[in-house]
N, C-alpha and C positions, 0 to 999 in steps of 0.2 A: 800691331796695337794700336787701342783708340788716346795711352794718355803713355805720358813719359816712366818709366819704373827700376826703381833700382835693383843693386847685387841681392839683397836681403832678399825682395822679392820675387826674386829671376829664381833665388835658391829652396823657399819655400815651396815653391809652385811644380820645379821639377823634386822634388820630393814626395812633394804629393805624388804628380805623375807616375814615379817611379815609383811609386807604393801599388797603385793600382796597376802596376805590370807586373809584380811579385807577386800580387797574390795573383792576380793572374792564372800566371807561370804554373805557380803554388797546386793552384787545382787542375791545371792539366798535367800536373807531374803526378798529383791524386790518383786523379778517373784522365786518362786519354780519352777514353771512348765513353766516356758522362754527359758533352756536348759538343757535337761536331763543327759545331757556330764558333764556340770556346776561341779556336786558330786562330777564326777568318774576321773575329774584334781585335786581339787582339793584334794580329796587322796592321790593320786599317788603323786600329790606337799609333801603333811602332812608328807606323808613318807620317800620321798626324803632328806625332810629337818630334820627328824629324824636320816636318814641314814648320812648327813652330817653333823650330830651335834656329832656325833658319834664320827666319823672319826677326830673332826677336837679335841675331848676331849679328843682320844687316840694321836693323831699329838704332844697336847702339855703336854703331861702327858710321853712322851716318849723324846721330850727335858729338859725337868724336871729329868728324871732321865740320860739323855746323860752326863755324865764327863763334865765336859768342861775341855779343857787346860790352863794354865797357862798359863799367858802371859809374853812372857822371853825375 
């Protein structure tokens, strides 16, 4: 992540990612043989999303563990 983000931003981003996956899964359910590459794209996106979530969690943990300067 390039800049610190707050929980609201994370929640909105995750909501959008979940919506995208839901739409893709609905497309597969509606026509399982319609797009042979769709299952691969879903799996790729899911793996990417898992990596992003891990990075967010690690960043949040680093922020929590970084000593804050006292306001002077």
